[in-house]
C-alpha positions as CSV (number, residue, x, y, z in Angstrom):
1,M,146.5,154.1,-64.9
2,N,149.4,152.2,-66.5
3,E,147.5,151.7,-69.8
4,H,147.4,155.5,-70.3
5,I,151.2,156.0,-69.8
6,R,153.8,156.1,-72.6
7,N,157.5,156.2,-71.8
8,F,159.9,157.1,-74.6
9,S,163.2,158.7,-75.5
10,I,164.6,160.4,-78.6
11,I,167.8,158.9,-80.0
12,A,169.9,160.5,-82.8
13,H,173.4,161.6,-83.8
14,I,174.7,164.7,-82.1
15,D,173.2,167.9,-83.5
16,H,170.3,166.3,-85.3
17,G,167.6,168.3,-83.4
18,K,166.5,166.2,-80.4
19,S,166.1,169.2,-78.1
20,T,164.4,171.3,-80.7
21,L,161.8,168.6,-81.3
22,A,161.3,168.3,-77.5
23,D,160.6,172.0,-77.5
24,R,157.8,171.6,-80.0
25,M,156.3,168.7,-78.1
26,L,156.2,170.8,-75.0
27,E,154.4,173.6,-77.0
28,V,151.9,171.3,-78.7
29,T,151.0,169.6,-75.4
30,H,150.8,173.0,-73.6
31,T,153.2,171.7,-70.9
32,V,155.0,175.0,-71.0
33,E,153.2,178.3,-71.4
34,Q,154.1,180.2,-74.5
35,R,155.4,183.2,-72.6
36,K,157.8,181.0,-70.7
37,M,159.0,179.1,-73.8
38,Q,162.6,179.4,-74.9
39,N,164.9,177.4,-77.2
40,Q,166.4,174.2,-75.7
41,I,164.2,174.5,-72.7
42,L,165.3,171.1,-71.4
43,D,169.0,172.1,-71.6
44,S,169.4,173.9,-68.3
45,M,173.2,174.4,-68.4
46,E,174.6,177.5,-70.0
47,L,177.2,175.3,-71.7
48,E,174.5,173.2,-73.4
49,R,172.7,176.3,-74.8
50,E,176.0,177.8,-76.0
51,R,177.1,174.7,-77.9
52,G,173.7,173.5,-78.9
53,I,174.2,170.0,-77.5
54,T,172.6,168.0,-74.7
55,I,175.0,167.1,-71.8
56,K,172.7,166.2,-69.0
57,M,169.6,164.0,-69.5
58,Q,166.3,165.6,-68.7
59,P,163.0,163.8,-68.2
60,V,159.8,165.7,-68.7
61,R,156.1,164.7,-68.3
62,M,153.5,165.8,-70.8
63,N,149.7,165.2,-71.1
64,Y,148.2,164.7,-74.6
65,T,144.6,163.9,-75.5
66,V,143.8,161.3,-78.1
67,D,140.2,160.2,-78.8
68,G,139.0,162.0,-75.7
69,I,141.5,160.1,-73.4
70,V,144.3,161.9,-71.6
71,Y,147.6,160.1,-71.9
72,T,150.7,160.7,-69.9
73,L,153.8,161.0,-72.0
74,N,157.2,160.7,-70.3
75,L,160.0,161.8,-72.5
76,I,163.7,161.4,-71.7
77,D,165.9,163.8,-73.7
78,T,169.3,162.0,-74.0
79,P,172.8,163.2,-74.9
80,G,174.0,162.3,-78.4
81,H,177.7,162.1,-77.8
82,I,179.6,158.8,-77.6
83,D,181.2,159.8,-74.3
84,F,177.8,159.3,-72.5
85,S,176.7,156.0,-74.1
86,Y,176.4,154.2,-70.8
87,E,174.1,156.9,-69.4
88,V,172.0,156.7,-72.6
89,S,171.8,152.9,-72.2
90,R,170.3,153.3,-68.7
91,A,167.8,155.9,-70.0
92,L,166.7,153.5,-72.7
93,K,166.2,150.8,-70.0
94,A,163.6,153.2,-68.4
95,V,161.4,153.4,-71.5
96,E,159.3,151.2,-73.8
97,G,160.1,153.0,-77.0
98,S,162.3,155.4,-78.8
99,I,162.0,157.9,-81.6
100,L,164.9,157.4,-84.1
101,L,165.4,160.9,-85.3
102,V,167.4,161.5,-88.5
103,D,168.3,164.9,-90.0
104,A,166.8,165.2,-93.6
105,T,169.8,167.3,-94.6
106,Q,172.5,164.9,-93.4
107,G,171.0,161.4,-93.5
108,V,171.9,158.5,-91.2
109,Q,175.2,159.2,-89.3
110,A,177.6,156.9,-87.5
111,Q,176.3,157.6,-83.9
112,T,172.8,156.8,-85.1
113,F,173.9,153.1,-85.5
114,T,175.5,152.9,-82.1
115,T,172.4,154.3,-80.2
116,L,170.0,152.3,-82.4
117,D,171.9,149.1,-81.5
118,M,171.5,149.9,-77.8
119,A,167.7,150.5,-78.2
120,R,167.3,147.2,-80.1
121,A,169.2,145.4,-77.4
122,Q,166.7,146.7,-74.9
123,G,163.8,145.4,-77.0
124,L,162.4,148.9,-77.6
125,V,159.8,149.8,-80.2
126,I,161.5,152.1,-82.7
127,I,159.6,155.0,-84.3
128,P,161.6,156.3,-87.3
129,V,161.2,160.0,-87.9
130,V,162.9,162.4,-90.4
131,T,163.3,166.0,-89.1
132,K,164.3,169.3,-90.6
133,V,162.1,168.7,-93.6
134,D,161.5,172.4,-93.9
135,S,165.1,173.1,-94.8
136,P,165.9,173.9,-98.5
137,L,168.7,171.4,-98.3
138,A,166.4,168.6,-97.1
139,R,166.2,165.3,-99.1
140,P,163.5,163.4,-97.1
141,D,162.9,160.8,-99.7
142,E,166.5,159.7,-99.9
143,V,166.9,159.7,-96.2
144,K,163.7,157.6,-95.8
145,L,165.2,155.0,-98.1
146,E,168.3,154.9,-95.9
147,I,166.3,154.4,-92.7
148,A,164.0,151.9,-94.4
149,E,167.0,149.8,-95.3
150,I,168.4,149.8,-91.8
151,L,165.0,149.0,-90.0
152,D,163.5,146.9,-92.8
153,V,160.3,149.0,-92.9
154,D,158.2,150.6,-95.6
155,P,159.6,154.1,-96.4
156,D,156.0,155.4,-96.5
157,T,155.5,154.6,-92.8
158,I,158.3,156.9,-91.7
159,L,157.1,160.2,-90.3
160,E,158.2,163.7,-91.3
161,V,158.5,166.6,-88.8
162,S,160.1,170.0,-88.4
163,G,161.5,170.9,-85.0
164,K,161.6,174.5,-86.2
165,T,158.1,175.0,-87.4
166,G,156.3,172.3,-85.5
167,E,155.1,170.6,-88.7
168,G,154.1,166.9,-88.1
169,V,154.6,167.1,-84.3
170,P,150.8,166.5,-83.4
171,E,150.8,163.5,-85.8
172,L,154.0,162.2,-84.1
173,L,152.5,162.5,-80.6
174,E,149.3,160.6,-81.7
175,H,151.5,157.9,-83.4
176,I,153.4,157.5,-80.1
177,V,150.2,157.0,-78.2
178,R,148.9,154.4,-80.7
179,T,152.2,152.6,-81.3
180,L,154.1,152.4,-78.1
181,P,153.1,149.8,-75.5
182,A,152.0,150.9,-72.0
183,P,154.2,149.8,-69.1
184,H,153.2,146.3,-67.9
185,Q,154.8,146.3,-64.5
186,E,152.8,145.2,-61.5
187,R,152.1,147.8,-58.9
188,Q,152.3,145.2,-56.2
189,G,155.6,143.8,-55.0
190,L,158.9,145.1,-53.7
191,L,160.0,148.6,-54.9
192,Q,162.5,148.7,-57.8
193,G,163.3,152.1,-59.1
194,L,165.9,152.4,-61.9
195,L,168.2,155.5,-61.3
196,F,169.0,156.8,-64.8
197,D,170.3,160.2,-63.8
198,F,170.7,162.6,-60.8
199,E,171.6,166.2,-60.0
200,Y,172.7,168.1,-56.8
201,S,171.0,170.9,-55.0
202,N,172.7,173.0,-52.3
203,H,169.5,172.9,-50.2
204,K,168.0,169.5,-51.1
205,G,171.1,167.4,-51.6
206,V,171.1,164.7,-54.3
207,I,168.0,164.5,-56.5
208,V,167.6,161.2,-58.4
209,Y,165.7,160.7,-61.6
210,T,164.1,157.3,-61.5
211,R,161.7,155.0,-63.4
212,I,159.6,152.9,-61.1
213,M,159.9,149.4,-62.5
214,Q,157.6,147.8,-59.8
215,G,156.1,148.7,-56.5
216,S,155.6,152.4,-55.5
217,V,157.4,155.1,-53.5
218,K,155.8,157.9,-51.5
219,K,157.1,160.9,-49.5
220,G,158.6,159.9,-46.2
221,D,159.6,156.3,-47.2
222,Q,162.9,155.0,-45.9
223,L,164.9,153.9,-49.0
224,V,168.3,152.6,-49.8
225,F,170.6,152.6,-52.9
226,A,171.2,148.9,-53.7
227,I,174.9,149.5,-54.9
228,S,176.2,151.9,-52.3
229,Q,173.9,150.7,-49.5
230,K,173.3,154.3,-48.5
231,K,170.0,154.8,-46.6
232,F,167.9,157.9,-46.9
233,H,164.3,159.2,-46.6
234,A,162.3,160.4,-49.6
235,L,162.0,164.1,-48.6
236,E,160.0,164.9,-51.7
237,V,158.6,162.8,-54.6
238,G,157.3,164.2,-57.8
239,V,157.4,164.6,-61.6
240,L,159.1,167.1,-63.9
241,S,156.7,169.1,-66.2
242,P,159.5,170.3,-66.8
243,A,159.7,172.2,-63.5
244,P,159.7,169.9,-60.4
245,T,156.1,169.2,-59.4
246,P,155.6,167.3,-56.1
247,T,153.0,164.5,-56.4
248,G,153.7,162.7,-53.1
249,V,153.9,159.3,-54.8
250,L,155.3,157.5,-57.8
251,N,153.8,154.2,-59.0
252,A,155.0,151.4,-61.2
253,G,155.5,152.6,-64.8
254,E,156.0,156.3,-63.9
255,I,159.1,158.4,-64.3
256,G,159.9,161.1,-61.7
257,Y,162.3,162.4,-59.1
258,I,163.1,161.7,-55.5
259,V,164.8,164.2,-53.2
260,T,167.2,162.3,-51.0
261,G,168.8,164.9,-48.8
262,V,172.1,163.1,-49.3
263,K,175.1,165.5,-49.5
264,E,177.9,163.0,-50.0
265,A,179.8,162.3,-53.3
266,G,180.0,158.7,-54.6
267,V,176.6,157.6,-53.2
268,A,174.3,157.9,-56.2
269,H,175.3,156.0,-59.4
270,V,173.6,155.9,-62.8
271,G,172.2,152.4,-63.2
272,D,171.7,151.8,-59.4
273,T,168.4,150.6,-58.0
274,V,166.3,152.5,-55.4
275,T,164.4,150.2,-53.1
276,H,162.8,150.1,-49.6
277,H,165.2,149.8,-46.7
278,K,163.4,147.1,-44.7
279,Q,162.1,145.1,-47.7
280,S,164.8,145.6,-50.2
281,A,164.4,144.1,-53.7
282,E,167.1,142.7,-55.9
283,P,169.1,145.3,-57.8
284,L,168.1,145.7,-61.5
285,P,170.5,144.1,-63.9
286,G,172.9,146.1,-66.1
287,Y,174.7,148.3,-63.6
288,Q,178.3,149.1,-64.6
289,K,180.8,151.3,-62.9
290,P,182.0,153.7,-65.7
291,D,185.7,153.3,-66.2
292,P,187.7,156.5,-67.1
293,V,189.0,156.5,-70.7
294,V,191.0,159.7,-70.7
295,W,193.3,161.0,-67.9
296,A,194.5,164.6,-67.4
297,S,196.0,166.5,-64.4
298,V,194.2,169.7,-63.3
299,Y,196.1,172.4,-61.4
300,P,195.1,175.8,-60.1
301,E,197.0,178.7,-61.7
302,D,197.2,180.2,-58.2
303,A,198.5,177.8,-55.6
304,D,196.2,179.5,-53.1
305,D,193.2,178.1,-55.0
306,F,194.0,174.5,-54.3
307,D,191.4,174.0,-51.6
308,A,188.8,175.8,-53.8
309,L,189.6,173.4,-56.6
310,R,189.3,170.4,-54.4
311,S,185.9,171.7,-53.1
312,A,184.7,172.4,-56.7
313,L,185.7,168.9,-57.9
314,G,183.8,167.4,-54.9
315,R,180.7,169.5,-55.8
316,L,180.8,168.4,-59.4
317,Q,181.1,164.8,-58.4
318,L,177.9,165.1,-56.5
319,S,176.0,165.5,-59.8
320,D,178.4,163.5,-62.0
321,S,179.9,160.3,-60.5
322,S,181.4,159.2,-63.8
323,F,184.7,161.2,-63.3
324,S,187.2,160.5,-60.7
325,Y,190.1,162.5,-59.2
326,E,193.0,162.0,-56.7
327,E,195.5,164.5,-55.4
328,E,199.0,164.6,-56.9
329,T,202.0,167.0,-56.6
330,S,204.2,168.4,-59.4
331,G,207.5,170.1,-58.7
332,I,206.7,172.6,-61.4
333,L,202.9,173.1,-61.0
334,G,202.5,172.4,-57.3
335,R,199.5,170.6,-55.9
336,G,196.7,169.4,-58.2
337,F,194.5,166.5,-59.1
338,R,194.9,163.6,-61.5
339,S,191.4,163.1,-63.0
340,G,189.8,160.4,-65.1
341,F,187.1,161.2,-67.7
342,L,184.8,159.3,-70.1
343,G,186.3,161.0,-73.1
344,M,187.6,164.2,-74.6
345,L,184.2,166.0,-74.6
346,H,183.6,164.9,-70.9
347,L,187.1,166.4,-70.0
348,E,186.3,169.6,-71.8
349,I,182.9,169.9,-70.1
350,I,184.2,169.3,-66.6
351,T,187.1,171.8,-66.9
352,E,184.9,174.4,-68.5
353,R,182.4,174.0,-65.7
354,L,185.2,174.5,-63.1
355,R,186.1,177.7,-64.8
356,R,182.6,179.1,-65.3
357,E,180.7,177.9,-62.2
358,F,183.5,178.1,-59.7
359,H,185.6,181.0,-61.3
360,L,188.8,179.0,-61.2
361,D,191.9,179.6,-63.4
362,L,193.3,176.2,-64.3
363,V,196.2,174.5,-66.0
364,V,195.2,171.2,-67.6
365,T,197.9,168.9,-68.8
366,T,198.0,167.0,-72.1
367,P,195.3,164.2,-71.9
368,S,196.6,160.6,-71.9
369,V,195.2,157.1,-71.9
370,T,196.0,154.2,-69.6
371,Y,198.9,151.9,-70.5
372,E,199.7,148.5,-69.1
373,V,203.5,148.1,-68.9
374,D,205.6,145.0,-68.2
375,T,208.9,146.0,-66.7
376,K,212.2,144.1,-67.1
377,R,212.0,143.4,-63.3
378,G,209.0,141.1,-64.0
379,Q,206.3,143.6,-62.7
380,T,203.1,144.6,-64.5
381,I,202.1,148.2,-63.8
382,T,199.2,150.4,-64.9
383,V,200.3,153.9,-65.9
384,Y,197.8,156.7,-65.8
385,S,200.2,159.6,-66.0
386,P,203.0,160.1,-68.7
387,P,205.6,161.2,-66.1
388,L,205.1,157.9,-64.3
389,F,205.9,155.9,-67.4
390,P,209.0,153.8,-66.7
391,D,212.4,154.8,-68.2
392,H,213.2,153.4,-71.7
393,G,215.6,150.8,-70.3
394,D,213.1,149.4,-67.8
395,V,210.3,148.7,-70.3
396,A,209.8,145.1,-71.6
397,A,206.4,145.4,-73.2
398,V,203.5,147.9,-73.4
399,R,199.8,147.4,-74.1
400,E,197.3,150.1,-74.9
401,P,193.5,150.4,-75.5
402,W,192.1,150.3,-79.0
403,V,188.7,151.3,-80.2
404,N,186.4,149.8,-82.8
405,M,185.2,152.8,-85.0
406,R,182.6,153.3,-87.7
407,I,183.0,156.0,-90.2
408,I,180.2,157.0,-92.7
409,T,181.3,159.3,-95.5
410,P,180.6,160.3,-99.1
411,P,182.9,158.2,-101.3
412,E,184.7,161.1,-102.9
413,Y,186.6,161.6,-99.5
414,L,187.8,158.0,-99.2
415,G,191.3,158.7,-100.5
416,D,192.0,161.5,-98.1
417,I,190.4,159.6,-95.2
418,G,192.6,156.6,-96.1
419,Q,195.7,158.7,-95.7
420,L,194.4,160.1,-92.4
421,L,193.8,156.6,-91.1
422,F,197.3,155.5,-92.2
423,S,198.9,158.4,-90.4
424,H,197.0,157.5,-87.2
425,E,198.0,153.8,-87.3
426,A,194.4,152.6,-88.0
427,D,193.4,149.4,-89.6
428,T,190.4,149.3,-91.9
429,T,188.6,145.9,-91.5
430,A,185.6,146.3,-93.7
431,T,184.1,148.7,-96.3
432,H,180.7,148.7,-97.9
433,N,178.3,151.0,-99.6
434,F,175.6,152.5,-97.5
435,G,172.6,154.1,-99.0
436,D,172.9,156.4,-102.0
437,G,176.3,157.9,-102.3
438,R,177.5,156.9,-98.8
439,T,180.3,154.5,-97.7
440,E,180.8,152.9,-94.3
441,L,184.2,152.1,-93.0
442,V,184.8,149.8,-90.1
443,V,188.1,150.7,-88.5
444,E,190.3,149.7,-85.5
445,I,192.5,152.5,-84.1
446,P,194.6,153.1,-81.0
447,L,192.7,155.3,-78.5
448,R,195.7,157.6,-78.1
449,E,195.5,158.3,-81.9
450,L,191.8,159.1,-81.7
451,M,192.8,161.8,-79.1
452,R,195.4,163.2,-81.4
453,N,193.1,165.7,-83.1
454,F,191.6,162.8,-85.2
455,F,188.0,164.1,-85.1
456,D,188.9,167.6,-86.2
457,E,191.1,166.4,-89.0
458,L,188.4,164.0,-90.3
459,K,185.8,166.8,-90.3
460,S,188.3,169.1,-92.1
461,I,189.2,166.7,-94.9
462,S,185.6,165.6,-95.5
463,S,184.2,169.2,-95.4
464,G,182.2,168.2,-92.4
465,Y,180.3,165.3,-94.1
466,A,182.0,162.3,-92.4
467,S,180.7,161.1,-89.0
468,I,182.2,158.6,-86.5
469,S,181.2,156.5,-83.6
470,Y,183.3,154.1,-81.6
471,T,183.3,151.6,-78.8
472,L,186.2,150.6,-76.6
473,G,188.0,147.4,-77.6
474,A,190.7,145.2,-76.1
475,L,194.3,146.0,-75.1
476,R,196.9,145.5,-77.8
477,P,200.7,145.7,-77.9
478,A,201.9,149.3,-78.3
479,D,205.1,150.6,-79.8
480,V,205.3,153.8,-77.7
481,V,208.0,155.8,-75.8
482,R,208.0,158.6,-73.2
483,L,208.8,162.0,-74.6
484,D,210.3,164.3,-72.0
485,I,210.7,168.1,-72.5
486,L,213.7,169.6,-70.7
487,V,214.1,173.3,-69.9
488,A,217.6,174.3,-68.8
489,G,218.3,170.6,-68.2
490,D,215.3,170.0,-65.9
491,P,212.3,167.9,-67.1
492,V,208.9,169.6,-67.0
493,P,206.4,166.9,-66.1
494,A,203.4,168.9,-67.5
495,F,204.9,168.6,-71.0
496,T,205.7,164.9,-70.8
497,R,203.7,162.7,-73.1
498,I,203.5,159.2,-74.5
499,V,204.0,159.1,-78.3
500,S,204.4,156.5,-81.0
501,R,208.0,155.5,-81.4
502,K,208.0,156.4,-85.1
503,R,206.5,159.9,-84.4
504,A,208.8,160.7,-81.5
505,Q,211.2,162.8,-83.6
506,E,208.4,164.8,-85.2
507,E,206.5,165.4,-82.0
508,G,209.6,166.3,-80.1
509,E,210.5,168.9,-82.7
510,Q,207.0,170.4,-82.7
511,V,206.9,170.7,-78.9
512,V,210.4,172.2,-78.7
513,E,209.6,174.7,-81.5
514,K,206.3,175.8,-79.9
515,L,207.9,176.2,-76.5
516,H,210.8,178.1,-78.0
517,T,208.2,180.7,-79.4
518,V,206.2,181.1,-76.1
519,L,208.8,180.9,-73.3
520,P,210.0,184.4,-72.3
521,R,213.7,185.1,-72.5
522,Q,215.7,184.7,-69.2
523,M,218.8,186.5,-67.8
524,F,220.9,183.5,-69.0
525,V,221.0,181.2,-72.0
526,V,218.2,178.5,-71.8
527,K,218.2,175.3,-73.7
528,I,214.9,173.6,-74.6
529,Q,215.3,169.9,-75.4
530,A,213.2,166.9,-76.3
531,E,214.4,163.6,-74.9
532,A,213.2,160.1,-75.9
533,Q,214.8,156.6,-75.6
534,G,217.6,158.0,-73.5
535,R,218.8,160.6,-76.1
536,I,218.2,164.2,-77.1
537,I,216.2,164.3,-80.3
538,S,215.5,168.0,-80.7
539,S,217.0,171.2,-79.2
540,R,216.6,174.9,-79.4
541,T,218.4,177.7,-77.5
542,I,216.8,180.9,-76.2
543,K,219.4,183.7,-76.0
544,A,219.8,185.6,-72.7
545,L,218.6,189.0,-72.1
546,R,221.5,191.3,-72.3
547,K,222.1,194.7,-70.8
548,D,224.7,197.1,-72.1
549,V,226.9,197.3,-69.0
550,T,229.2,199.9,-70.7
551,G,226.5,202.3,-71.7
552,Y,227.3,204.8,-69.0
553,L,231.0,205.0,-69.9
554,Y,232.2,207.9,-72.1
555,G,235.6,207.7,-73.6
556,G,238.5,206.3,-71.6
557,D,240.6,203.1,-72.0
558,I,238.9,200.2,-73.9
559,T,240.1,197.8,-71.2
560,R,237.5,199.3,-68.8
561,K,234.7,198.1,-71.2
562,M,236.4,194.7,-71.7
563,K,236.6,194.1,-67.9
564,L,232.9,195.0,-67.4
565,R,231.8,192.7,-70.3
566,E,234.0,189.8,-68.9
567,K,232.4,190.3,-65.5
568,Q,228.9,190.2,-67.1
569,K,229.9,187.0,-69.0
570,K,231.0,185.2,-65.8
571,G,227.8,186.3,-64.1
572,K,225.7,184.8,-66.9
573,K,227.6,181.5,-66.6
574,R,227.0,181.5,-62.8
575,M,223.3,182.1,-63.3
576,A,223.0,179.3,-65.9
577,A,224.7,176.9,-63.5
578,Q,222.7,177.8,-60.4
579,G,219.5,179.4,-61.7
580,K,216.1,177.9,-62.3
581,V,213.7,178.8,-65.1
582,H,210.4,180.1,-64.0
583,I,207.7,179.1,-66.5
584,P,204.7,181.5,-66.3
585,Q,201.2,179.9,-66.1
586,D,200.2,181.5,-69.5
587,V,203.0,179.4,-71.1
588,F,201.4,176.2,-69.9
589,M,198.0,177.4,-71.2
590,K,199.5,178.1,-74.6
591,M,201.2,174.8,-74.7
592,M,198.0,172.8,-73.9
593,K,196.1,174.5,-76.7
594,K,196.2,172.9,-80.1
C-alpha cells in the first residue's frame, strides 16, 4: 500500500560517503546477504569502484520493519559531481525526501549547496545527517552548527552515522519511516512514469528506471515515450533489490524498471515520461535536452578501428543519451568524431569507457567550449571546434559562456585563491563568512578558464580544503584568438586551440616547447611554430638526423669528402621542400596530457 512506501535519495558533495552509507542500509535491512556483500555494491562499473565515485544512478528497494509494520524503502543513489546535475534533478523529482549527508571531517562543501537548492525547489523533506563520526578527525558538533545555520533547524535534531561501522544507521532508517511522507498519487488514472535513468543490455535492449507518478504498468502493456514517441511493449516489469526482480506490475508511488526491448540510440531520455500508447497522458513537466558544455574530437590511433569506434560510441549512447557525436575528418588524424559532453569528468568517463570496455586506442584532442562569432561579413556562426574558428581578419566579435561559481575555503587560503582567480580572468561578486573558519566566495568565470586546470590548481593551493560548484551562466564578450601550431610550415589541427589574447604568447611558447621535446627528429630540419593574429609568436627548430657520408673513405683528396657533404646538403634541402613530417600517435597522446 502507498502509505507503507518511502521514496528517498541521498544528496551530498562528491566523496562524502553516499555509496558507503547505502551499503550499510542494505546490510541493516538484510536486502543483500552478508556473503554477497561488497564495498560500493550499488556502483556496478569498474570505473566507479576504482575512483570511489558514483557515475550512474542506481535505485534499490529495501524492506524495513518499524512497530511491526513492514515498510518499503526505495533509495536512489545519485552522482555527486556537477556534470550530472540535470540527472540528479530528475532523480529528486522521483522521491518525497532526501538525506542531506555531510562529512564530519570536511563540513559543508560547495556542491552540497547546489544539490540542496535543487531538493528544496522540488519541495522535498530534508533529513540532515552527519557521517564519518567514527573518524579521529571528525568534528560533528561544529559541522552540525553549519548545517543548522543552513537549514534553520536545531543542531540536536541532526542525526549522526558512520558508513564504515554502521553506527546510527538503524536509527536513521526508523527516522526515514517516521519523517518522510508516503506517496499520495492516485492509482487510478492515466499512466505517468518518470524516466530518471536507463541502461542498455545486449539481450533486453534499453532498460528504463522509472517512478510511477500515477496509474500502473504491467508486463505486456503497450507503452510509448512521450518525447521521442517511440512505441514498445513492457517485456518485463520489476524492482531492483538490488538485483533485478520481476514483479509483473508497478503501481503509483513505486520505483522500478521496465524492459523495453528497444535497441535504438536516442530513444530514451532522462526526464521523459512513460505512458500507455492508446491512452497517453500528458508528459510530466521539467524535461530538458542536455546541452553539451565541452567539445573534443575523438580519433582511433589505428585508422582501421574507425568503424569499431563508431559502433562503440553508438553502444555507449544507448545507455547515456547526454553526449553527442558526429563524424569529422582531419588531414593529420584521419577520420574521427566531434563529440559533445556535459563537462570534463563526463568527457574523461566516456573516453575511459571506450578504452576499457571496447579496447580502443584513442587520440583525444584538446577540449574546447562553444563560441558565438560575428564575422565581418555580417554572419553569426557557432564554433564547436578550434580549427573552424575564423581567421583573425574575419572576426568582428566573439561571445563565450561564463559560469557562476561558488567556492568554500578556509580563510587562510584567500590570498592565493585571489591570485588564482585573477590569472583565470574571474570576477568575485560576493564574499561572506560561512560557519566557523570558512569563507564563501561567489565568482563569475569564463568556462574555458575553468577547463584550464582550474580545479587542480585550486585543490593544490588550498591543500585540498577548498571546494567548488558552478552553474552555467549567459554568453559574454570574449577577447580570444585562435592559436595554430605549425610543423614544417603545415598547421596541425589537433593542436589548434582558442586562447585568451593576453595569454597567446605564453601558451604558444609552452606548446612549442613541449612539442619540441616530444617530436622525433627527422631526416631534414623541422621548424615548430606558434601562430596567432596572423604572425609567428614562437618558434623552435629540430635539427636533422645526420649520417656521416664520408665515414667509409680512408685517405685521399679532401675534395672527395667535400663533394659528398655538398651532395648530402642539397638532398636535405630537397627533402625539406618536398617532405612531410609524420607525427607519431604517441606524440599526440603526450601533447594532450597535462
